Structures are given as C-alpha cells and as structure tokens.
A tleap script that builds the chain and sets N, CA, C and O, in Angstrom:
source leaprc.protein.ff14SB
mol = sequence {
  NMET VAL ASN PHE ILE ILE THR SER LEU LEU
  TRP THR PHE ALA LEU TYR GLY LEU PHE GLU
  ILE CYS LYS THR ILE ILE HIE ILE HIE LYS
  TYR PRO LYS VAL SER PHE ASN GLY SER SER
  PHE ILE ILE THR VAL HIE ASN GLN GLU ASN
  ASN ILE GLU TYR PHE LEU ARG VAL PHE ILE
  TYR LYS MET LEU TYR TYR ASN LEU ASN ILE
  SER GLU ILE ILE ILE VAL ASP LEU ASP SER
  THR ASP ASN THR LEU ASN ILE LEU LYS THR
  PHE SER LYS ASP PHE ASP PHE ILE LYS VAL
  LEU THR LEU ASN GLU TYR LYS GLU LEU LEU
  CALA
}
set mol.1.N position { 96.686 124.863 145.477 }
set mol.1.CA position { 95.991 124.929 144.165 }
set mol.1.C position { 96.755 124.228 143.174 }
set mol.1.O position { 96.218 123.348 142.501 }
set mol.2.N position { 98.054 124.564 143.013 }
set mol.2.CA position { 98.869 123.696 141.827 }
set mol.2.C position { 98.748 122.384 142.036 }
set mol.2.O position { 98.582 121.681 141.039 }
set mol.3.N position { 98.792 121.853 143.145 }
set mol.3.CA position { 98.586 120.356 143.414 }
set mol.3.C position { 97.385 119.961 143.118 }
set mol.3.O position { 97.350 118.830 142.634 }
set mol.4.N position { 96.240 120.570 143.254 }
set mol.4.CA position { 95.072 120.163 142.807 }
set mol.4.C position { 94.881 120.193 141.358 }
set mol.4.O position { 94.068 119.430 140.835 }
set mol.5.N position { 95.521 120.956 140.725 }
set mol.5.CA position { 95.592 121.118 139.153 }
set mol.5.C position { 96.135 119.734 138.563 }
set mol.5.O position { 95.549 118.952 137.814 }
set mol.6.N position { 97.528 119.644 139.159 }
set mol.6.CA position { 98.123 118.731 138.718 }
set mol.6.C position { 97.363 117.205 138.851 }
set mol.6.O position { 97.334 116.343 137.973 }
set mol.7.N position { 96.798 117.137 140.119 }
set mol.7.CA position { 96.062 115.847 140.262 }
set mol.7.C position { 95.031 115.757 139.254 }
set mol.7.O position { 94.842 114.787 138.518 }
set mol.8.N position { 94.373 116.847 139.273 }
set mol.8.CA position { 93.221 116.751 138.282 }
set mol.8.C position { 93.532 116.317 136.942 }
set mol.8.O position { 92.817 115.554 136.293 }
set mol.9.N position { 94.620 116.821 136.543 }
set mol.9.CA position { 95.031 116.576 135.266 }
set mol.9.C position { 95.557 115.098 135.064 }
set mol.9.O position { 95.337 114.434 134.051 }
set mol.10.N position { 96.169 114.738 135.994 }
set mol.10.CA position { 96.564 113.108 136.067 }
set mol.10.C position { 95.337 112.182 135.973 }
set mol.10.O position { 95.268 111.223 135.204 }
set mol.11.N position { 94.341 112.581 136.862 }
set mol.11.CA position { 93.267 111.557 136.924 }
set mol.11.C position { 92.598 111.706 135.489 }
set mol.11.O position { 92.300 110.697 134.851 }
set mol.12.N position { 92.397 112.821 135.056 }
set mol.12.CA position { 91.660 113.145 133.612 }
set mol.12.C position { 92.402 112.171 132.683 }
set mol.12.O position { 91.778 111.344 132.019 }
set mol.13.N position { 93.674 112.273 132.645 }
set mol.13.CA position { 94.566 111.227 131.758 }
set mol.13.C position { 94.556 109.938 132.006 }
set mol.13.O position { 94.606 109.131 131.078 }
set mol.14.N position { 94.494 109.589 133.175 }
set mol.14.CA position { 94.059 108.179 133.643 }
set mol.14.C position { 92.728 107.711 133.288 }
set mol.14.O position { 92.649 106.572 132.829 }
set mol.15.N position { 91.669 108.401 133.425 }
set mol.15.CA position { 90.268 107.955 132.814 }
set mol.15.C position { 90.177 107.851 131.602 }
set mol.15.O position { 89.528 106.941 131.086 }
set mol.16.N position { 90.862 108.838 130.860 }
set mol.16.CA position { 90.970 108.769 129.246 }
set mol.16.C position { 91.640 107.403 128.782 }
set mol.16.O position { 91.125 106.649 127.956 }
set mol.17.N position { 92.805 107.191 129.391 }
set mol.17.CA position { 93.455 105.774 129.139 }
set mol.17.C position { 92.637 104.576 129.333 }
set mol.17.O position { 92.640 103.605 128.576 }
set mol.18.N position { 91.852 104.721 130.524 }
set mol.18.CA position { 90.842 103.545 130.680 }
set mol.18.C position { 89.986 103.419 129.656 }
set mol.18.O position { 89.946 102.343 129.058 }
set mol.19.N position { 89.115 104.537 129.255 }
set mol.19.CA position { 88.229 104.608 128.442 }
set mol.19.C position { 88.876 104.073 127.215 }
set mol.19.O position { 88.271 103.112 126.740 }
set mol.20.N position { 89.954 104.446 126.573 }
set mol.20.CA position { 90.560 103.813 125.448 }
set mol.20.C position { 90.811 102.418 125.337 }
set mol.20.O position { 90.690 101.779 124.292 }
set mol.21.N position { 91.190 101.924 126.518 }
set mol.21.CA position { 91.341 100.402 126.672 }
set mol.21.C position { 89.998 99.647 126.662 }
set mol.21.O position { 89.869 98.587 126.050 }
set mol.22.N position { 89.063 100.190 127.314 }
set mol.22.CA position { 87.700 99.660 127.371 }
set mol.22.C position { 87.336 99.619 125.727 }
set mol.22.O position { 87.103 98.530 125.203 }
set mol.23.N position { 87.303 100.713 125.037 }
set mol.23.CA position { 86.943 101.000 123.629 }
set mol.23.C position { 87.534 100.019 122.754 }
set mol.23.O position { 86.851 99.570 121.834 }
set mol.24.N position { 88.880 99.579 122.951 }
set mol.24.CA position { 89.700 98.694 122.209 }
set mol.24.C position { 89.189 97.216 122.494 }
set mol.24.O position { 89.148 96.349 121.621 }
set mol.25.N position { 88.795 97.024 123.843 }
set mol.25.CA position { 88.632 95.684 124.203 }
set mol.25.C position { 86.974 95.328 123.344 }
set mol.25.O position { 86.680 94.250 122.827 }
set mol.26.N position { 86.276 96.312 123.391 }
set mol.26.CA position { 84.877 96.354 122.834 }
set mol.26.C position { 84.973 96.212 121.376 }
set mol.26.O position { 84.065 95.613 120.799 }
set mol.27.N position { 85.835 96.627 120.794 }
set mol.27.CA position { 86.121 96.636 119.211 }
set mol.27.C position { 86.579 95.395 119.060 }
set mol.27.O position { 86.076 94.786 118.116 }
set mol.28.N position { 87.274 94.902 119.611 }
set mol.28.CA position { 88.073 93.294 119.527 }
set mol.28.C position { 86.895 92.364 119.627 }
set mol.28.O position { 86.794 91.507 118.749 }
set mol.29.N position { 86.052 92.414 120.518 }
set mol.29.CA position { 85.052 91.484 120.593 }
set mol.29.C position { 84.002 91.760 119.872 }
set mol.29.O position { 83.294 90.763 119.730 }
set mol.30.N position { 83.523 92.883 119.254 }
set mol.30.CA position { 82.650 93.127 118.319 }
set mol.30.C position { 82.813 92.765 116.956 }
set mol.30.O position { 81.954 92.220 116.262 }
set mol.31.N position { 84.163 93.153 116.544 }
set mol.31.CA position { 84.815 92.680 115.182 }
set mol.31.C position { 85.762 91.638 115.546 }
set mol.31.O position { 86.905 92.082 115.652 }
set mol.32.N position { 85.663 90.560 115.740 }
set mol.32.CA position { 86.694 89.403 116.032 }
set mol.32.C position { 87.407 89.246 114.947 }
set mol.32.O position { 88.600 89.027 115.157 }
set mol.33.N position { 87.020 89.290 113.697 }
set mol.33.CA position { 87.867 88.896 112.372 }
set mol.33.C position { 87.270 89.502 111.189 }
set mol.33.O position { 86.101 89.339 110.838 }
set mol.34.N position { 88.111 90.183 110.619 }
set mol.34.CA position { 87.594 90.640 109.234 }
set mol.34.C position { 88.406 89.888 108.482 }
set mol.34.O position { 89.608 89.776 108.721 }
set mol.35.N position { 87.698 89.215 107.342 }
set mol.35.CA position { 88.707 88.262 106.550 }
set mol.35.C position { 88.604 88.559 105.180 }
set mol.35.O position { 87.511 88.720 104.637 }
set mol.36.N position { 89.752 88.648 104.550 }
set mol.36.CA position { 89.928 88.906 103.215 }
set mol.36.C position { 90.639 87.643 102.845 }
set mol.36.O position { 91.862 87.772 102.774 }
set mol.37.N position { 90.161 86.450 102.591 }
set mol.37.CA position { 90.817 85.301 102.252 }
set mol.37.C position { 91.897 85.356 101.182 }
set mol.37.O position { 91.520 85.684 100.057 }
set mol.38.N position { 92.958 85.131 101.334 }
set mol.38.CA position { 93.822 84.945 100.251 }
set mol.38.C position { 94.352 86.333 99.590 }
set mol.38.O position { 95.030 86.320 98.562 }
set mol.39.N position { 94.072 87.256 100.108 }
set mol.39.CA position { 94.227 88.680 99.536 }
set mol.39.C position { 95.746 89.001 99.553 }
set mol.39.O position { 96.480 88.738 100.506 }
set mol.40.N position { 96.141 89.598 98.397 }
set mol.40.CA position { 97.515 89.925 98.014 }
set mol.40.C position { 97.528 91.509 97.750 }
set mol.40.O position { 96.738 92.086 97.002 }
set mol.41.N position { 98.500 92.082 98.446 }
set mol.41.CA position { 98.776 93.448 98.077 }
set mol.41.C position { 99.928 93.629 97.137 }
set mol.41.O position { 100.919 92.928 97.342 }
set mol.42.N position { 99.937 94.566 96.023 }
set mol.42.CA position { 100.975 94.692 95.206 }
set mol.42.C position { 101.332 96.152 95.744 }
set mol.42.O position { 100.332 96.864 95.832 }
set mol.43.N position { 102.457 96.727 96.102 }
set mol.43.CA position { 102.884 98.054 96.239 }
set mol.43.C position { 104.045 98.418 95.404 }
set mol.43.O position { 104.980 97.623 95.498 }
set mol.44.N position { 104.198 99.282 94.719 }
set mol.44.CA position { 105.178 99.788 94.020 }
set mol.44.C position { 105.828 100.917 94.600 }
set mol.44.O position { 105.115 101.728 95.191 }
set mol.45.N position { 107.137 101.123 94.531 }
set mol.45.CA position { 108.087 102.225 95.491 }
set mol.45.C position { 108.993 102.439 94.502 }
set mol.45.O position { 109.336 101.630 93.641 }
set mol.46.N position { 109.443 103.772 94.681 }
set mol.46.CA position { 110.725 104.279 93.898 }
set mol.46.C position { 111.222 105.496 94.909 }
set mol.46.O position { 110.568 106.481 95.250 }
set mol.47.N position { 112.618 105.123 95.300 }
set mol.47.CA position { 113.219 106.224 96.061 }
set mol.47.C position { 112.516 106.666 97.257 }
set mol.47.O position { 112.164 107.837 97.395 }
set mol.48.N position { 112.317 105.820 98.067 }
set mol.48.CA position { 111.251 105.936 99.267 }
set mol.48.C position { 112.143 105.688 100.572 }
set mol.48.O position { 111.550 105.399 101.612 }
set mol.49.N position { 113.475 105.782 100.571 }
set mol.49.CA position { 114.008 105.228 101.679 }
set mol.49.C position { 113.685 105.896 103.076 }
set mol.49.O position { 113.879 105.357 104.165 }
set mol.50.N position { 113.158 107.168 102.867 }
set mol.50.CA position { 112.978 107.952 104.105 }
set mol.50.C position { 111.240 107.455 104.741 }
set mol.50.O position { 110.927 107.554 105.928 }
set mol.51.N position { 110.512 107.049 103.886 }
set mol.51.CA position { 109.165 106.788 103.894 }
set mol.51.C position { 108.736 105.423 104.415 }
set mol.51.O position { 108.010 105.182 105.379 }
set mol.52.N position { 109.415 104.468 103.462 }
set mol.52.CA position { 109.090 103.094 103.380 }
set mol.52.C position { 109.039 102.290 104.799 }
set mol.52.O position { 108.091 101.531 105.000 }
set mol.53.N position { 109.823 102.418 105.557 }
set mol.53.CA position { 110.201 101.736 106.845 }
set mol.53.C position { 108.840 102.108 107.591 }
set mol.53.O position { 108.145 101.216 108.078 }
set mol.54.N position { 108.474 103.485 107.666 }
set mol.54.CA position { 107.357 103.656 108.537 }
set mol.54.C position { 106.208 103.179 107.884 }
set mol.54.O position { 105.507 102.390 108.519 }
set mol.55.N position { 105.809 103.552 106.538 }
set mol.55.CA position { 104.710 102.799 105.754 }
set mol.55.C position { 104.427 101.487 106.167 }
set mol.55.O position { 103.336 101.219 106.670 }
set mol.56.N position { 105.403 100.545 105.984 }
set mol.56.CA position { 105.364 99.225 105.978 }
set mol.56.C position { 105.127 98.867 107.696 }
set mol.56.O position { 104.395 97.911 107.952 }
set mol.57.N position { 105.652 99.518 108.662 }
set mol.57.CA position { 105.364 99.217 110.103 }
set mol.57.C position { 103.883 99.556 110.277 }
set mol.57.O position { 103.146 98.819 110.932 }
set mol.58.N position { 103.391 100.828 109.604 }
set mol.58.CA position { 101.837 101.065 110.008 }
set mol.58.C position { 100.925 100.023 109.460 }
set mol.58.O position { 99.961 99.561 110.072 }
set mol.59.N position { 101.339 99.654 108.139 }
set mol.59.CA position { 100.586 98.770 107.381 }
set mol.59.C position { 100.417 97.334 108.048 }
set mol.59.O position { 99.342 96.751 108.183 }
set mol.60.N position { 101.654 96.874 108.435 }
set mol.60.CA position { 101.682 95.697 109.487 }
set mol.60.C position { 101.177 95.821 110.763 }
set mol.60.O position { 100.951 94.787 111.391 }
set mol.61.N position { 100.975 96.816 111.225 }
set mol.61.CA position { 100.445 97.072 112.464 }
set mol.61.C position { 98.900 96.931 112.298 }
set mol.61.O position { 98.207 96.184 112.989 }
set mol.62.N position { 98.462 97.706 111.340 }
set mol.62.CA position { 96.785 97.595 111.015 }
set mol.62.C position { 96.441 96.341 110.566 }
set mol.62.O position { 95.353 95.874 110.905 }
set mol.63.N position { 97.222 95.690 109.826 }
set mol.63.CA position { 97.016 94.187 109.381 }
set mol.63.C position { 96.836 93.438 110.554 }
set mol.63.O position { 95.833 92.748 110.736 }
set mol.64.N position { 97.791 93.540 111.389 }
set mol.64.CA position { 97.525 92.585 112.912 }
set mol.64.C position { 96.444 93.081 113.600 }
set mol.64.O position { 95.653 92.269 114.082 }
set mol.65.N position { 96.239 94.382 113.752 }
set mol.65.CA position { 95.212 94.925 114.608 }
set mol.65.C position { 93.916 94.479 114.361 }
set mol.65.O position { 93.189 94.001 115.232 }
set mol.66.N position { 93.549 94.652 112.956 }
set mol.66.CA position { 92.306 94.138 112.415 }
set mol.66.C position { 92.197 92.781 112.187 }
set mol.66.O position { 91.086 92.328 111.910 }
set mol.67.N position { 93.227 92.001 112.259 }
set mol.67.CA position { 93.135 90.627 112.079 }
set mol.67.C position { 92.913 90.245 110.449 }
set mol.67.O position { 92.334 89.222 110.082 }
set mol.68.N position { 93.370 91.058 109.722 }
set mol.68.CA position { 93.152 90.855 108.416 }
set mol.68.C position { 94.178 89.606 107.858 }
set mol.68.O position { 95.362 89.520 108.185 }
set mol.69.N position { 93.449 88.625 106.914 }
set mol.69.CA position { 94.036 87.696 106.649 }
set mol.69.C position { 94.664 87.904 105.285 }
set mol.69.O position { 94.089 87.580 104.247 }
set mol.70.N position { 95.818 88.435 105.327 }
set mol.70.CA position { 96.510 88.706 103.963 }
set mol.70.C position { 97.653 87.812 103.751 }
set mol.70.O position { 98.587 87.767 104.551 }
set mol.71.N position { 97.590 87.013 102.557 }
set mol.71.CA position { 98.454 85.824 102.304 }
set mol.71.C position { 99.807 86.647 102.015 }
set mol.71.O position { 100.792 86.177 102.585 }
set mol.72.N position { 100.014 87.732 101.272 }
set mol.72.CA position { 101.357 88.134 100.957 }
set mol.72.C position { 100.963 89.644 100.508 }
set mol.72.O position { 99.883 90.061 100.091 }
set mol.73.N position { 102.371 90.429 100.760 }
set mol.73.CA position { 102.526 91.614 100.341 }
set mol.73.C position { 103.743 91.862 99.380 }
set mol.73.O position { 104.908 91.980 99.760 }
set mol.74.N position { 103.362 91.917 98.242 }
set mol.74.CA position { 104.429 92.005 97.152 }
set mol.74.C position { 104.747 93.343 96.854 }
set mol.74.O position { 103.938 94.180 96.455 }
set mol.75.N position { 106.214 93.562 97.103 }
set mol.75.CA position { 106.570 95.092 96.676 }
set mol.75.C position { 107.555 95.037 95.587 }
set mol.75.O position { 108.546 94.318 95.710 }
set mol.76.N position { 107.362 95.729 94.544 }
set mol.76.CA position { 108.126 96.154 93.476 }
set mol.76.C position { 108.625 97.311 93.510 }
set mol.76.O position { 107.942 98.336 93.524 }
set mol.77.N position { 110.284 97.269 93.533 }
set mol.77.CA position { 111.037 98.374 93.817 }
set mol.77.C position { 111.259 98.843 92.174 }
set mol.77.O position { 111.699 98.065 91.327 }
set mol.78.N position { 110.943 99.995 91.947 }
set mol.78.CA position { 110.831 100.604 90.417 }
set mol.78.C position { 112.218 101.204 90.177 }
set mol.78.O position { 112.360 102.404 89.945 }
set mol.79.N position { 113.281 100.302 90.240 }
set mol.79.CA position { 114.872 100.818 90.142 }
set mol.79.C position { 115.246 102.078 90.855 }
set mol.79.O position { 115.770 103.031 90.279 }
set mol.80.N position { 114.937 102.045 92.227 }
set mol.80.CA position { 115.282 102.996 93.195 }
set mol.80.C position { 116.925 103.266 93.205 }
set mol.80.O position { 117.705 102.320 93.099 }
set mol.81.N position { 117.306 104.424 93.321 }
set mol.81.CA position { 118.631 104.713 93.369 }
set mol.81.C position { 119.133 105.106 94.766 }
set mol.81.O position { 120.238 105.632 94.905 }
set mol.82.N position { 118.429 104.883 95.660 }
set mol.82.CA position { 118.622 105.245 97.007 }
set mol.82.C position { 118.724 103.617 97.596 }
set mol.82.O position { 118.979 102.555 97.027 }
set mol.83.N position { 118.395 103.970 99.021 }
set mol.83.CA position { 118.724 102.645 99.693 }
set mol.83.C position { 117.318 101.835 100.208 }
set mol.83.O position { 117.246 101.105 101.197 }
set mol.84.N position { 116.167 102.184 99.214 }
set mol.84.CA position { 115.028 101.353 99.381 }
set mol.84.C position { 114.942 100.257 99.227 }
set mol.84.O position { 114.215 99.602 99.973 }
set mol.85.N position { 115.709 99.614 98.122 }
set mol.85.CA position { 115.594 98.162 98.003 }
set mol.85.C position { 116.358 97.468 99.170 }
set mol.85.O position { 115.859 96.405 99.537 }
set mol.86.N position { 117.470 97.879 99.809 }
set mol.86.CA position { 118.044 97.234 100.994 }
set mol.86.C position { 117.055 97.264 102.157 }
set mol.86.O position { 116.941 96.283 102.892 }
set mol.87.N position { 116.421 98.248 102.312 }
set mol.87.CA position { 115.463 98.502 103.429 }
set mol.87.C position { 114.393 97.417 103.241 }
set mol.87.O position { 114.162 96.674 104.195 }
set mol.88.N position { 113.730 97.265 102.105 }
set mol.88.CA position { 112.772 96.288 101.669 }
set mol.88.C position { 113.303 94.856 101.819 }
set mol.88.O position { 112.554 93.980 102.251 }
set mol.89.N position { 114.464 94.614 101.504 }
set mol.89.CA position { 115.066 93.245 101.823 }
set mol.89.C position { 115.111 92.834 103.136 }
set mol.89.O position { 114.888 91.665 103.451 }
set mol.90.N position { 115.371 93.672 103.902 }
set mol.90.CA position { 115.427 93.488 105.487 }
set mol.90.C position { 114.044 93.240 106.058 }
set mol.90.O position { 113.855 92.462 106.994 }
set mol.91.N position { 113.134 93.896 105.489 }
set mol.91.CA position { 111.847 93.643 105.925 }
set mol.91.C position { 111.307 92.181 105.450 }
set mol.91.O position { 110.611 91.504 106.207 }
set mol.92.N position { 111.632 91.787 104.290 }
set mol.92.CA position { 111.253 90.518 103.648 }
set mol.92.C position { 111.865 89.499 104.375 }
set mol.92.O position { 111.245 88.437 104.429 }
set mol.93.N position { 113.076 89.584 105.019 }
set mol.93.CA position { 113.690 88.573 105.904 }
set mol.93.C position { 113.125 88.529 107.257 }
set mol.93.O position { 113.133 87.496 107.925 }
set mol.94.N position { 112.617 89.682 107.681 }
set mol.94.CA position { 111.857 89.586 109.001 }
set mol.94.C position { 110.299 89.080 108.933 }
set mol.94.O position { 109.703 88.540 109.865 }
set mol.95.N position { 109.881 89.306 107.918 }
set mol.95.CA position { 108.399 88.966 107.776 }
set mol.95.C position { 108.237 88.028 106.381 }
set mol.95.O position { 108.528 88.421 105.251 }
set mol.96.N position { 107.777 86.877 106.678 }
set mol.96.CA position { 107.963 85.897 105.441 }
set mol.96.C position { 106.667 86.266 104.468 }
set mol.96.O position { 106.570 85.802 103.332 }
set mol.97.N position { 105.794 87.059 104.990 }
set mol.97.CA position { 104.718 87.329 103.932 }
set mol.97.C position { 104.975 88.596 103.079 }
set mol.97.O position { 104.216 89.015 102.204 }
set mol.98.N position { 105.991 89.069 103.405 }
set mol.98.CA position { 106.519 90.205 102.290 }
set mol.98.C position { 107.578 89.580 101.347 }
set mol.98.O position { 108.527 88.920 101.771 }
set mol.99.N position { 107.342 89.841 100.006 }
set mol.99.CA position { 108.137 89.575 99.074 }
set mol.99.C position { 108.573 90.666 98.237 }
set mol.99.O position { 107.696 91.400 97.781 }
set mol.100.N position { 109.776 90.895 97.960 }
set mol.100.CA position { 110.385 92.095 97.414 }
set mol.100.C position { 110.948 91.648 95.971 }
set mol.100.O position { 111.748 90.720 95.850 }
set mol.101.N position { 110.439 92.418 94.861 }
set mol.101.CA position { 110.801 92.118 93.514 }
set mol.101.C position { 111.468 93.444 92.847 }
set mol.101.O position { 111.031 94.558 93.137 }
set mol.102.N position { 112.331 93.305 92.122 }
set mol.102.CA position { 112.699 94.426 91.342 }
set mol.102.C position { 111.966 94.612 90.141 }
set mol.102.O position { 111.207 93.698 89.819 }
set mol.103.N position { 112.054 95.761 89.308 }
set mol.103.CA position { 111.152 95.917 88.283 }
set mol.103.C position { 111.298 94.853 86.997 }
set mol.103.O position { 110.383 94.593 86.216 }
set mol.104.N position { 112.562 94.333 86.953 }
set mol.104.CA position { 112.931 93.320 86.021 }
set mol.104.C position { 112.232 91.917 86.490 }
set mol.104.O position { 111.597 91.187 85.729 }
set mol.105.N position { 112.425 91.712 87.644 }
set mol.105.CA position { 111.869 90.479 88.136 }
set mol.105.C position { 110.367 90.381 88.093 }
set mol.105.O position { 109.789 89.327 87.826 }
set mol.106.N position { 109.731 91.558 88.373 }
set mol.106.CA position { 108.155 91.684 88.054 }
set mol.106.C position { 107.787 91.554 86.710 }
set mol.106.O position { 106.744 90.997 86.367 }
set mol.107.N position { 108.778 92.154 85.758 }
set mol.107.CA position { 108.263 91.916 84.302 }
set mol.107.C position { 108.222 90.330 83.780 }
set mol.107.O position { 107.374 89.766 83.090 }
set mol.108.N position { 109.442 89.830 84.363 }
set mol.108.CA position { 109.556 88.482 83.991 }
set mol.108.C position { 108.415 87.754 84.671 }
set mol.108.O position { 108.080 86.779 83.999 }
set mol.109.N position { 107.795 87.883 85.641 }
set mol.109.CA position { 106.585 87.223 86.327 }
set mol.109.C position { 105.457 87.253 85.590 }
set mol.109.O position { 104.629 86.343 85.534 }
set mol.110.N position { 105.394 88.645 84.825 }
set mol.110.CA position { 104.108 89.093 84.142 }
set mol.110.C position { 104.199 88.403 82.573 }
set mol.110.O position { 103.185 88.260 81.891 }
set mol.111.N position { 105.482 88.023 82.131 }
set mol.111.CA position { 105.478 87.584 80.607 }
set mol.111.C position { 105.073 86.118 80.598 }
set mol.111.O position { 104.986 85.507 79.533 }
savepdb mol mol.pdb
quit
C-alpha cells in the first residue's frame, strides 16, 4: 500500500513536470520575441547588500527568458555604506549591459 502511494506521487510529479515543460515550449513558440528596442532601465539602490544580488539575478533571468531587448541597465548607488557598491561592480564586470554609477557620477551626467 505504501509502495502504491509513493509510486502514485512520483507519477503525479513526473506528469506535472512534463506539463510544465510543454507549457514553456508553447509559450516560447507563441511569444517568440517581445521587443523593447533600445530600452534602458535606471535602478537606484541604497544599502541593499542583502537583496541586490537576488534582485539582479531574477531581473536578468526574466530579461533572458522573455527575450527582452534591453540595451542597458544603469544602477545608481545612492552612497551606500555597506557592500552594495562592490556587489554591483562585480555584476557590471560579468554583464556588459550593466553600468554602475555612484550618485556623484550620475549627477555629473545629468549636468
């Protein structure tokens, strides 16, 4: 009896996984490319060392999953006192479309 329940659960999870794979394939073919030509995102952060890495990874994942044509992501650090700026600089080295600016650099660009 226990073996039957375990087998039933495994088959249920396997079928659910197959369903999700099929749904993703259909989504990719139905919406092949959402285009925002030349879009730029400006994100401001302040003391977000605990959250910024997760936020950027999710943002980049969604950008790639939905085939968004984003030319650049500009992140402005508002004089953080924690390790936020160093985390952002690491991301900007790994991804060429991410540009990191301090508040003073951003003000100079606007002037």
